[in-house]
C-alpha positions in Angstrom: 27.8 238.5 -22.2 26.4 235.2 -23.5 29.8 234.5 -25.2 31.6 235.1 -22.0 29.4 232.8 -20.1 29.7 230.1 -22.9 33.6 230.4 -22.7 33.5 229.9 -18.9 31.2 226.8 -19.3 33.7 225.3 -21.9 36.5 226.0 -19.5 34.7 224.2 -16.7 34.0 221.3 -18.9 37.6 221.0 -20.1 38.9 221.0 -16.5 36.4 218.4 -15.6 37.5 216.3 -18.5 41.2 216.5 -17.7 41.1 216.4 -13.9 38.2 214.2 -13.0 36.4 212.6 -15.9 37.6 209.0 -15.3 37.5 206.3 -12.7 39.4 203.1 -12.8 38.4 199.7 -11.3 41.7 197.8 -10.4 41.8 194.0 -10.0 44.7 191.8 -9.0 44.5 188.9 -11.4 47.4 186.7 -10.5 50.4 186.7 -8.3 53.0 184.1 -7.2 55.5 186.6 -5.7 58.4 187.1 -5.9 57.9 186.9 -9.7 59.4 189.8 -11.6 57.2 190.1 -14.7 58.9 191.4 -17.9 56.0 191.7 -20.3 52.2 191.1 -20.6 49.9 191.2 -23.5 46.2 190.7 -24.1 43.9 189.8 -27.0 41.5 192.4 -28.5 38.5 191.0 -26.6 40.6 191.0 -23.3 39.9 187.3 -22.8 43.5 185.9 -23.6 46.4 187.3 -21.4 50.0 186.1 -21.5 52.7 187.2 -19.3 56.4 186.3 -19.3 59.2 186.8 -16.8 63.0 186.5 -17.2 63.4 185.0 -13.7 61.4 184.4 -10.6 64.2 184.6 -8.1 63.9 180.8 -7.5 64.0 179.1 -10.9 64.2 180.3 -14.4 61.5 182.3 -16.2 57.8 181.6 -16.2 55.0 182.0 -18.8 51.4 182.1 -17.8 48.2 182.3 -19.8 44.6 182.9 -19.2 41.8 182.5 -21.8 38.8 183.8 -19.5 39.9 187.3 -18.8 42.2 186.3 -15.9 39.7 184.2 -13.9 42.0 181.1 -14.3 45.6 180.6 -15.3 47.7 177.9 -16.8 51.5 177.7 -17.5 53.3 177.4 -20.9 56.4 175.4 -21.2 58.8 175.8 -24.1 60.9 173.0 -25.2 64.6 174.0 -25.0 63.7 177.2 -23.4 66.2 178.8 -21.0 63.7 180.9 -19.2 65.1 184.3 -19.9 62.1 185.7 -21.7 62.6 189.4 -22.4 59.8 190.2 -24.8 56.4 189.0 -26.0 54.1 189.7 -28.9 50.7 188.4 -30.0 48.3 189.1 -32.7 45.1 191.0 -31.7 43.2 187.7 -31.6 46.0 186.0 -29.7 46.1 183.1 -32.3 49.8 184.0 -33.1 52.4 184.5 -30.3 56.2 185.3 -30.3 58.3 184.8 -27.3 61.9 186.1 -27.3 64.1 183.8 -25.1 67.4 185.8 -24.6 70.5 183.8 -25.6 68.5 181.0 -27.0 66.0 181.4 -29.8 62.6 183.0 -31.0 59.5 180.9 -30.3 56.5 181.0 -32.5 53.0 179.7 -32.1 50.1 179.9 -34.7 47.6 178.0 -32.6 47.1 180.3 -29.6 50.0 178.9 -27.6 49.1 175.2 -27.8 52.4 174.5 -29.6 55.6 176.4 -30.4 58.4 176.2 -32.9 61.8 177.9 -32.9 62.7 180.4 -35.7 66.4 179.8 -36.4 67.8 182.4 -34.3 70.0 180.2 -32.2 72.1 181.6 -29.3 71.1 185.2 -30.2 70.6 187.9 -27.6 66.9 188.5 -28.4 65.7 191.6 -26.7 62.6 193.0 -28.5 60.2 191.5 -31.0 57.1 192.6 -33.0 55.2 191.6 -36.1 52.4 192.3 -38.5 49.1 191.2 -37.2 48.9 188.1 -39.4 52.3 187.0 -38.3 53.6 186.9 -41.9 56.3 189.5 -41.3 58.4 189.4 -38.1 60.9 192.0 -36.9 63.3 191.3 -34.0 66.1 193.3 -32.3 69.2 191.5 -31.2 71.6 193.0 -28.6 74.9 194.3 -29.9 73.9 193.3 -33.4 70.8 195.1 -34.9 67.3 194.7 -36.4 66.4 191.7 -38.4 63.3 190.8 -40.5 61.7 187.6 -41.7 58.8 187.3 -44.2 58.5 183.6 -44.4 58.0 181.7 -41.2 59.2 178.2 -41.8 60.3 177.1 -38.2 63.9 176.1 -37.9 64.6 177.1 -41.5 63.2 180.6 -41.3 65.5 183.0 -43.1 66.4 186.4 -41.7 67.6 189.6 -43.2 69.4 192.4 -41.3 67.5 195.6 -41.8 69.7 197.9 -39.5 73.2 197.1 -38.1 73.5 198.6 -34.6 76.6 197.6 -32.6 76.7 198.1 -28.7 72.9 198.1 -28.6 70.3 197.2 -25.8 66.7 197.2 -27.0 63.9 198.2 -24.8 60.7 198.0 -26.9 59.1 197.5 -30.2 55.8 198.0 -32.2 54.4 197.4 -35.6 51.3 198.5 -37.6 49.0 195.6 -38.4 50.1 195.5 -42.0 53.8 195.6 -41.0 54.4 198.7 -43.1 55.4 200.8 -40.1 57.6 199.6 -37.3 59.7 201.1 -34.5 62.3 200.0 -32.0 63.8 201.9 -29.0 67.5 201.4 -28.0 69.0 202.2 -24.7 72.5 203.2 -25.8 71.2 205.3 -28.8 70.6 208.5 -26.7 68.3 211.0 -28.2 68.6 209.2 -31.6 67.6 205.9 -30.2 64.3 205.6 -31.9 64.7 203.3 -34.9 61.9 203.8 -37.4 60.7 202.1 -40.6 58.0 203.0 -43.1 58.9 200.6 -45.8 58.0 197.3 -44.1 61.3 197.0 -42.5 63.5 197.1 -45.6 65.4 199.9 -43.8 65.4 201.9 -40.6 66.2 205.6 -39.9 66.8 207.1 -36.5 64.5 209.7 -35.1 65.6 212.3 -32.5 63.6 212.4 -29.3 64.9 215.4 -27.0 65.6 214.7 -23.4 68.4 215.6 -20.9 71.4 213.5 -19.7 70.6 210.7 -17.3 67.5 209.6 -19.2 66.8 207.1 -22.0 64.1 205.8 -24.3 62.1 203.1 -22.6 59.2 202.0 -24.7 57.3 202.6 -28.0 53.8 201.8 -29.1 51.6 202.4 -32.1 48.0 202.1 -33.3 46.8 199.5 -35.9 47.5 201.7 -38.9 50.8 203.3 -37.9 49.4 206.8 -37.9 50.0 207.2 -34.2 53.1 206.4 -32.3 54.0 207.2 -28.6 57.5 207.1 -27.0 58.2 206.9 -23.3 61.3 208.4 -21.9 62.4 207.0 -18.6 63.4 209.0 -15.5 62.5 212.3 -17.2 58.7 211.1 -17.5 58.4 212.3 -20.9 55.8 211.2 -23.5 56.3 212.0 -27.1 53.5 211.4 -29.7 53.3 211.3 -33.5 50.1 211.6 -35.3 51.7 211.7 -38.9 52.9 208.1 -39.3 56.2 208.8 -37.5 57.3 211.8 -39.5 57.4 214.1 -36.4 57.2 213.6 -32.6 55.8 216.2 -30.2 56.2 216.3 -26.5 52.7 216.0 -25.1 53.3 215.2 -21.4 55.8 215.4 -18.7 55.7 213.8 -15.3 58.1 213.4 -12.4 57.6 209.7 -12.1 59.5 207.1 -14.0 57.5 206.0 -17.1 58.4 202.4 -18.0 55.9 201.5 -20.5 53.3 202.9 -22.9 50.4 201.5 -24.9 47.9 202.7 -27.5 44.4 201.4 -28.6 43.9 200.0 -32.1 42.5 203.3 -33.3 45.0 205.4 -31.6 42.5 207.5 -29.5 43.3 206.1 -26.1 46.7 205.8 -24.7 48.0 204.7 -21.3 51.4 205.1 -19.7 52.7 203.1 -16.6 55.4 204.2 -14.1 57.7 202.4 -11.9 56.0 204.2 -9.0 52.7 202.5 -9.7 50.9 205.4 -11.5 48.9 205.0 -14.7 48.3 208.0 -16.9 45.7 208.0 -19.6 44.8 210.1 -22.7 41.6 209.7 -24.7 42.3 212.3 -27.3 45.2 210.7 -29.3 47.8 211.7 -26.7 47.2 215.5 -26.6 45.9 215.6 -22.9 46.8 213.3 -20.1 45.3 212.6 -16.7 47.3 210.8 -14.0 45.3 208.4 -11.8 46.4 207.6 -8.2 49.2 205.1 -7.6 48.2 201.4 -7.0 50.7 199.9 -4.6 50.7 196.4 -6.3 51.7 198.0 -9.5 54.8 199.5 -8.1 57.9 198.7 -10.1 55.7 197.9 -13.0 57.4 196.1 -15.9 55.2 196.9 -18.8 51.8 197.3 -20.0 49.9 195.3 -22.8 49.9 196.6 -26.5 46.2 196.5 -26.8 43.8 198.8 -25.0 40.5 197.8 -26.4 39.8 200.2 -29.3 37.5 203.1 -29.2 36.7 204.5 -25.6 33.0 204.6 -25.7 32.2 203.6 -22.1 35.2 201.8 -20.8 38.7 200.6 -21.8 40.9 197.8 -20.4 44.6 197.7 -19.6 46.7 194.8 -18.4 49.9 195.4 -16.5 52.5 193.3 -14.7 54.8 194.4 -11.9 58.1 193.5 -10.5 56.4 192.7 -7.2 54.6 189.7 -8.9 51.2 191.0 -9.8 49.3 190.8 -13.0 46.7 193.5 -12.8 43.7 194.6 -14.8 42.5 198.2 -15.1 39.1 199.2 -16.4 38.8 202.9 -17.2 35.2 204.3 -17.3 34.3 207.7 -18.5 31.9 208.9 -15.8 30.4 212.1 -14.3 32.9 213.0 -11.6 32.2 212.1 -8.0 34.2 213.9 -5.4 34.2 211.1 -2.8 37.5 208.9 -2.5 36.7 205.5 -3.7 40.2 204.2 -3.9 41.3 202.0 -0.8 44.5 200.0 -1.2 44.7 196.9 1.0 47.6 195.1 2.6 46.3 191.7 2.0 48.6 189.1 0.7 47.1 188.0 -2.6 47.2 184.5 -4.2 46.3 183.4 -7.7 42.9 184.5 -8.9 42.6 187.1 -6.2 40.1 189.4 -7.6 40.9 192.3 -5.3 38.9 195.2 -6.8 39.5 198.8 -6.0 38.3 202.1 -7.7 40.5 205.0 -8.0 39.4 208.6 -8.8 40.0 210.4 -5.5 43.2 212.2 -6.5 42.0 213.4 -9.9 38.5 214.3 -8.4 40.0 216.3 -5.6 42.0 218.4 -8.0 38.8 218.8 -10.1 36.9 220.1 -7.0 39.6 222.4 -6.2 39.7 223.9 -9.7 35.9 224.4 -9.7 36.0 226.1 -6.3 38.7 228.4 -7.7 36.4 229.2 -10.6 33.6 230.5 -8.4 35.1 233.9 -7.8 36.1 234.1 -11.5 32.6 233.3 -12.5 31.2 236.0 -10.2 33.6 238.6 -11.4 32.7 237.8 -15.1 29.1 238.0 -14.3 29.6 241.3 -12.5 31.5 242.8 -15.6 28.8 241.5 -17.9 26.0 242.8 -15.7 27.7 246.3 -15.5 28.3 246.4 -19.2 24.7 245.5 -20.0 23.4 248.2 -17.7 25.7 250.8 -19.1 24.6 249.9 -22.7 20.9 250.1 -21.7 21.5 253.7 -20.4 23.2 254.6 -23.6 20.2 253.3 -25.7 17.8 255.2 -23.5 19.7 258.3 -24.0 19.6 257.9 -27.8 15.8 257.4 -28.1 14.6 261.0 -27.7 17.1 262.2 -30.2 15.9 259.6 -32.8 12.2 260.4 -32.2 12.9 264.1 -32.5 14.7 263.6 -35.9 11.8 261.6 -37.2 9.3 264.4 -36.2 11.3 267.0 -38.0 11.0 265.0 -41.2 7.4 264.2 -40.8 5.9 267.6 -39.9 7.1 269.5 -43.1 5.8 266.7 -45.2 2.3 266.9 -43.6 2.1 270.7 -43.8 3.0 270.7 -47.5 0.0 268.4 -48.3 
């Protein structure tokens, strides 16, 4: 009986965790609509945030930066930049920054974005970039060409080596472990074999098969600081594949109907977040095994991507920065709380400006599901209790019926012994 009740309690705790354990505080940090942000990234402490766009429907691309967690913003100008910025990378302290300018060059900063130099990739179709955390090893994917690597960053004389030749390629995302030993790129035209993976510091790349049906494609890839954990997002199908063995194998861990467009992993791999084109964020705090989908946030619709850092271990909260095609840079703070079943998420229709600070909290959808699950468990609990109560009573009757027999047997033994004496 005690075991049955314990199992029931564990079941309730598990459902609570999956369906209603988190709340998220959402803040609009920046908007100059109609910007269409392409990428955003944040430092480990969440203070430095950088976002880029390939176009803003009025002029060429824009680069904005905040060093105070999004309270204030400034713009970054790249000398000779064409404004078609398709990808962005930064070290965990944001002291080193890479910006891929499609059809132009790769820009590198070693002073937190105060100045930039180009890295000798003139007129290349730069589509995805990543690097070791110290910036000493850089990996870049060039459209209709392949993956290149540089280990000595010397500005305009930087030498590049081709690590993988891939013709007719369009690259969607990239990531690297902090030491540069493990790196991965996802390629649009590669089909199920569109994940290019290296475990030898980019000396060579092999393809990994990520199963999905026709009409879908690999959209993004992320990894933790060591390279033990990788996550891959499949667009349209809403699939999330996770590896926990340094990229040796990938397992389907989640499936949604919405269009997952970006994925991120914390430095230790324990916390993951996936963003959809429909404004949803889905989170996992157990290394990608179980996922919880938060309610949609309207300003995050058509989201471009999420940052590649989520704040490390999830002790009390975790922070995620996203950028949407509707022009918003948004901050999520996820908190592990005791569930409350009162809706707290209230989207507004206000027109935001820079430094809006529009806060909302969202746990209504998941908490409602948690409440429904708990209500459904009540009759189950009663049934289990009834079975246990009935079983206990039945066992008690059996024990009572055995007692006289045992006492009689004892008397038979004792009486002869007493008489002989």
